[in-house]
NUDREN-114313 format. One record per residue (C-alpha): residue in three letters; chain; y, x negated, z negated. Coordinates in steps of 0.05 Angstrom, whole numbers. Example, Ala and Ser with C-alpha at 12.3 -4.5 7.8 and 13.67 -1.06 7.14 Angstrom:
+-------+-------+--------+--------+--------+
! lumgu ! pakol !      v !      u !      w !
+-------+-------+--------+--------+--------+
!   ALA !     A !    -90 !   -246 !   -156 !
!   SER !     A !    -21 !   -273 !   -143 !
+-------+-------+--------+--------+--------+
***
This chain:
+-------+-------+--------+--------+--------+
! lumgu ! pakol !      v !      u !      w !
+-------+-------+--------+--------+--------+
!   MET !     A !      2 !     -1 !     -2 !
!   GLY !     A !     46 !    -62 !    -17 !
!   LEU !     A !     33 !    -85 !     47 !
!   TYR !     A !     54 !    -24 !     87 !
!   LEU !     A !    114 !    -11 !     51 !
!   TYR !     A !    132 !    -84 !     67 !
!   PHE !     A !    126 !    -67 !    142 !
!   CYS !     A !    161 !      0 !    136 !
!   CYS !     A !    224 !    -43 !    106 !
!   ILE !     A !    221 !    -92 !    158 !
!   GLN !     A !    222 !    -30 !    211 !
!   PHE !     A !    274 !      2 !    180 !
!   MET !     A !    321 !    -59 !    172 !
!   ALA !     A !    307 !    -71 !    251 !
!   LYS !     A !    329 !     -1 !    268 !
!   SER !     A !    389 !     -7 !    219 !
!   ASN !     A !    407 !    -76 !    256 !
!   PHE !     A !    404 !    -40 !    325 !
!   LEU !     A !    451 !     12 !    300 !
!   LYS !     A !    500 !    -36 !    274 !
!   GLU !     A !    493 !    -78 !    342 !
!   VAL !     A !    512 !    -18 !    387 !
!   GLU !     A !    569 !      2 !    338 !
!   ASP !     A !    598 !    -68 !    331 !
!   SER !     A !    601 !    -64 !    409 !
!   ILE !     A !    642 !     -7 !    408 !
!   TYR !     A !    692 !    -33 !    357 !
!   ALA !     A !    694 !    -91 !    392 !
!   ALA !     A !    709 !    -63 !    464 !
!   ASP !     A !    774 !    -79 !    502 !
!   LYS !     A !    832 !    -44 !    472 !
!   LYS !     A !    854 !    -21 !    548 !
!   TRP !     A !    797 !     33 !    538 !
!   VAL !     A !    823 !     61 !    468 !
!   SER !     A !    868 !    126 !    468 !
!   LYS !     A !    932 !    116 !    439 !
!   ASP !     A !    928 !    189 !    405 !
!   VAL !     A !    856 !    186 !    371 !
!   PRO !     A !    872 !    244 !    328 !
!   PHE !     A !    890 !    285 !    393 !
!   LEU !     A !    824 !    261 !    432 !
!   LYS !     A !    783 !    280 !    370 !
!   LYS !     A !    807 !    346 !    367 !
!   TYR !     A !    808 !    356 !    444 !
!   ILE !     A !    727 !    337 !    439 !
!   GLY !     A !    722 !    380 !    378 !
!   THR !     A !    684 !    337 !    341 !
!   GLU !     A !    674 !    329 !    266 !
!   TYR !     A !    638 !    255 !    276 !
!   ASP !     A !    681 !    195 !    277 !
!   ILE !     A !    714 !    171 !    332 !
!   LYS !     A !    734 !    100 !    360 !
!   GLY !     A !    775 !    139 !    413 !
!   LEU !     A !    742 !    102 !    483 !
!   SER !     A !    755 !    133 !    540 !
!   ILE !     A !    692 !    150 !    582 !
!   PRO !     A !    696 !     93 !    631 !
!   GLY !     A !    707 !     50 !    566 !
!   VAL !     A !    640 !     81 !    534 !
!   ARG !     A !    603 !     64 !    599 !
!   SER !     A !    631 !     -5 !    601 !
!   VAL !     A !    600 !    -15 !    532 !
!   PHE !     A !    534 !     14 !    554 !
!   LYS !     A !    539 !    -35 !    611 !
!   THR !     A !    532 !    -91 !    568 !
!   SER !     A !    469 !   -123 !    550 !
!   PHE !     A !    441 !   -108 !    473 !
!   SER !     A !    387 !   -152 !    438 !
!   PHE !     A !    335 !    -93 !    457 !
!   SER !     A !    354 !    -79 !    528 !
!   GLN !     A !    292 !   -122 !    557 !
!   TYR !     A !    244 !    -85 !    508 !
!   PRO !     A !    190 !    -42 !    539 !
!   LEU !     A !    218 !     24 !    555 !
!   PRO !     A !    176 !     60 !    507 !
!   GLU !     A !    206 !     15 !    454 !
!   GLN !     A !    283 !     28 !    475 !
!   ILE !     A !    267 !    103 !    472 !
!   LYS !     A !    248 !     96 !    392 !
!   ILE !     A !    308 !     55 !    388 !
!   TRP !     A !    355 !    100 !    414 !
!   SER !     A !    326 !    161 !    386 !
!   GLU !     A !    338 !    120 !    317 !
!   ILE !     A !    412 !    110 !    341 !
!   TRP !     A !    420 !    180 !    362 !
!   HIS !     A !    395 !    213 !    292 !
!   HIS !     A !    425 !    169 !    250 !
!   SER !     A !    496 !    150 !    282 !
!   ASN !     A !    554 !    187 !    260 !
!   LEU !     A !    605 !    157 !    313 !
!   HIS !     A !    620 !    195 !    373 !
!   GLU !     A !    616 !    139 !    422 !
!   THR !     A !    550 !    116 !    399 !
!   LEU !     A !    515 !    181 !    411 !
!   SER !     A !    547 !    177 !    480 !
!   LEU !     A !    512 !    117 !    489 !
!   ALA !     A !    452 !    147 !    477 !
!   ILE !     A !    459 !    198 !    526 !
!   PHE !     A !    476 !    149 !    580 !
!   PHE !     A !    404 !    116 !    562 !
!   TRP !     A !    373 !    178 !    584 !
!   GLU !     A !    420 !    189 !    646 !
!   LYS !     A !    399 !    116 !    666 !
!   ASN !     A !    320 !    127 !    652 !
!   ILE !     A !    303 !    200 !    657 !
!   GLY !     A !    264 !    187 !    720 !
!   ASN !     A !    235 !    124 !    692 !
!   THR !     A !    180 !    160 !    645 !
!   GLU !     A !    140 !    219 !    641 !
!   SER !     A !    181 !    290 !    640 !
!   VAL !     A !    137 !    316 !    578 !
!   ILE !     A !    153 !    253 !    539 !
!   THR !     A !    232 !    256 !    556 !
!   TRP !     A !    223 !    330 !    536 !
!   ASN !     A !    192 !    330 !    469 !
!   GLU !     A !    248 !    273 !    452 !
!   LEU !     A !    308 !    307 !    479 !
!   LYS !     A !    295 !    375 !    454 !
!   THR !     A !    306 !    351 !    391 !
!   TRP !     A !    374 !    325 !    398 !
!   THR !     A !    411 !    391 !    405 !
!   GLY !     A !    411 !    398 !    325 !
!   LYS !     A !    459 !    345 !    324 !
!   ILE !     A !    511 !    373 !    371 !
!   ASP !     A !    583 !    392 !    342 !
!   ASN !     A !    622 !    386 !    406 !
!   TRP !     A !    622 !    407 !    485 !
!   ALA !     A !    616 !    335 !    510 !
!   HIS !     A !    555 !    320 !    481 !
!   SER !     A !    529 !    388 !    497 !
!   ASP !     A !    549 !    381 !    569 !
!   GLY !     A !    514 !    318 !    570 !
!   LEU !     A !    447 !    342 !    540 !
!   SER !     A !    455 !    397 !    592 !
!   GLY !     A !    456 !    358 !    652 !
!   LEU !     A !    388 !    320 !    626 !
!   TYR !     A !    357 !    383 !    606 !
!   SER !     A !    374 !    416 !    672 !
!   MET !     A !    338 !    355 !    719 !
!   LEU !     A !    273 !    370 !    673 !
!   LEU !     A !    278 !    443 !    681 !
!   GLU !     A !    282 !    433 !    757 !
!   ILE !     A !    217 !    386 !    749 !
!   LYS !     A !    180 !    426 !    695 !
!   PRO !     A !    208 !    498 !    694 !
!   ARG !     A !    149 !    523 !    655 !
!   MET !     A !    156 !    469 !    602 !
!   VAL !     A !    230 !    473 !    590 !
!   LEU !     A !    243 !    550 !    599 !
!   PRO !     A !    211 !    579 !    535 !
!   GLN !     A !    252 !    532 !    495 !
!   LEU !     A !    315 !    557 !    535 !
!   LYS !     A !    295 !    627 !    517 !
!   ARG !     A !    288 !    610 !    441 !
!   TRP !     A !    354 !    577 !    440 !
!   ASN !     A !    386 !    640 !    472 !
!   SER !     A !    382 !    681 !    405 !
!   SER !     A !    387 !    618 !    358 !
!   LYS !     A !    431 !    621 !    301 !
!   ASN !     A !    464 !    553 !    324 !
!   SER !     A !    523 !    563 !    374 !
!   TRP !     A !    506 !    504 !    407 !
!   GLU !     A !    437 !    521 !    426 !
!   ARG !     A !    457 !    584 !    448 !
!   ARG !     A !    509 !    545 !    498 !
!   GLN !     A !    446 !    500 !    525 !
!   SER !     A !    406 !    560 !    533 !
!   ILE !     A !    453 !    584 !    589 !
!   VAL !     A !    494 !    515 !    616 !
!   SER !     A !    425 !    480 !    623 !
!   LEU !     A !    398 !    529 !    674 !
!   VAL !     A !    447 !    506 !    732 !
!   HIS !     A !    486 !    447 !    715 !
!   TYR !     A !    521 !    438 !    780 !
!   HIS !     A !    492 !    472 !    832 !
!   ARG !     A !    503 !    413 !    882 !
!   LEU !     A !    457 !    373 !    838 !
!   ARG !     A !    401 !    414 !    840 !
!   ASN !     A !    346 !    416 !    895 !
!   LYS !     A !    314 !    480 !    865 !
!   VAL !     A !    346 !    535 !    822 !
!   LEU !     A !    310 !    586 !    785 !
!   PRO !     A !    305 !    658 !    811 !
!   TYR !     A !    371 !    701 !    810 !
!   SER !     A !    337 !    746 !    763 !
!   THR !     A !    310 !    695 !    711 !
!   LEU !     A !    381 !    666 !    702 !
!   ILE !     A !    423 !    725 !    698 !
!   GLN !     A !    374 !    748 !    636 !
!   LEU !     A !    395 !    692 !    597 !
!   VAL !     A !    470 !    703 !    610 !
!   GLU !     A !    472 !    778 !    599 !
!   PRO !     A !    457 !    777 !    525 !
!   LEU !     A !    508 !    721 !    514 !
!   LEU !     A !    567 !    765 !    546 !
!   ASP !     A !    593 !    790 !    472 !
!   ASP !     A !    580 !    724 !    441 !
!   GLU !     A !    634 !    715 !    390 !
!   ASN !     A !    636 !    635 !    395 !
!   TYR !     A !    691 !    601 !    437 !
!   TYR !     A !    642 !    553 !    463 !
!   VAL !     A !    586 !    597 !    485 !
!   GLN !     A !    639 !    634 !    523 !
!   LYS !     A !    662 !    584 !    559 !
!   GLY !     A !    588 !    566 !    574 !
!   VAL !     A !    580 !    636 !    598 !
!   GLY !     A !    634 !    631 !    646 !
!   TRP !     A !    618 !    562 !    673 !
!   THR !     A !    544 !    589 !    685 !
!   LEU !     A !    563 !    648 !    721 !
!   ARG !     A !    604 !    603 !    764 !
!   GLU !     A !    547 !    560 !    785 !
!   ILE !     A !    499 !    613 !    792 !
!   SER !     A !    549 !    648 !    836 !
!   ASN !     A !    551 !    585 !    876 !
!   VAL !     A !    479 !    595 !    895 !
!   TYR !     A !    464 !    673 !    890 !
!   HIS !     A !    544 !    694 !    912 !
!   LYS !     A !    525 !    772 !    923 !
!   GLN !     A !    477 !    777 !    866 !
!   ALA !     A !    531 !    748 !    816 !
!   PHE !     A !    592 !    776 !    845 !
!   THR !     A !    563 !    843 !    836 !
!   PHE !     A !    546 !    825 !    768 !
!   MET !     A !    615 !    806 !    751 !
!   LYS !     A !    641 !    871 !    779 !
!   LYS !     A !    596 !    909 !    737 !
!   HIS !     A !    606 !    878 !    672 !
!   CYS !     A !    676 !    857 !    685 !
!   LYS !     A !    707 !    893 !    630 !
!   ASN !     A !    659 !    860 !    578 !
!   ILE !     A !    666 !    787 !    607 !
!   THR !     A !    718 !    755 !    553 !
!   GLY !     A !    779 !    725 !    588 !
!   VAL !     A !    752 !    651 !    561 !
!   ALA !     A !    689 !    672 !    606 !
!   PHE !     A !    724 !    699 !    661 !
!   SER !     A !    772 !    642 !    677 !
!   ALA !     A !    713 !    601 !    686 !
!   ALA !     A !    663 !    651 !    721 !
!   ALA !     A !    724 !    669 !    779 !
!   GLU !     A !    744 !    595 !    789 !
!   LYS !     A !    709 !    593 !    857 !
!   LEU !     A !    723 !    657 !    880 !
!   ASN !     A !    764 !    678 !    936 !
!   LYS !     A !    825 !    711 !    934 !
!   GLU !     A !    805 !    782 !    945 !
!   GLU !     A !    743 !    778 !    898 !
!   LYS !     A !    792 !    751 !    843 !
!   GLU !     A !    842 !    814 !    852 !
!   GLU !     A !    784 !    861 !    858 !
!   LEU !     A !    759 !    837 !    795 !
!   LYS !     A !    824 !    834 !    764 !
!   SER !     A !    841 !    910 !    779 !
!   LEU !     A !    770 !    928 !    746 !
!   ARG !     A !    791 !    895 !    682 !
!   LYS !     A !    855 !    927 !    671 !
!   ALA !     A !    818 !    983 !    639 !
!   GLY !     A !    807 !    938 !    576 !
!   LYS !     A !    795 !    860 !    556 !
!   LYS !     A !    749 !    836 !    509 !
!   LYS !     A !    780 !    791 !    460 !
!   ILE !     A !    750 !    718 !    438 !
!   ILE !     A !    782 !    683 !    377 !
!   PRO !     A !    797 !    618 !    397 !
!   ALA !     A !    760 !    555 !    373 !
+-------+-------+--------+--------+--------+
***
């Protein structure tokens, strides 16, 4: 037992050192990447995590550096980045973990990737990380819909608002990046239950997803928006109607005059 505890301690120290190494690299980043108004950036992102204030290009420049574990076998790197994700409280560090998967999602079995990444949503507290994971989930959904879709359906009624947002934004995360998209009926069945959701970021997700569905199934989506336009919140509507032509927007606006659903700002 003593030997076992010794090795556990060694492993814990190694993981802690990897986290420190990554976070030290963030704090050592060139000042040209650092925002002049970190409090504003923190509020804009909407995170309670610590934040250095690096721009996205700045975080990506850090990611391009070579960490001491960058040459480890991929399975070992996955374990390290998983520990980093679950134990860091620095916004940029969590972004780096997402960037790692953006780079390597095609280099490992989709089942392994999904089993790891589906546990990450529970730590989300802001739209930036939420959208980053949505992009990864959407890729996995395209590859293995029978594996991913059941989880999205469970998240659709979750008490966690970020899981509800994931349940729809992950469906068509930028249609132009998808070679295949689920049938319209499957997509809209997850969107409709959230039309009345009171969370601001879920409503942003509703609008964003309606817009992307419309880009693929325009006629069906526009018919849905006409039918439910009075129940679509202003937050969702602005995003949903973004790509519609002038005539379509005017038609929806005229239908909405009878009443608008209010949403409490974040």
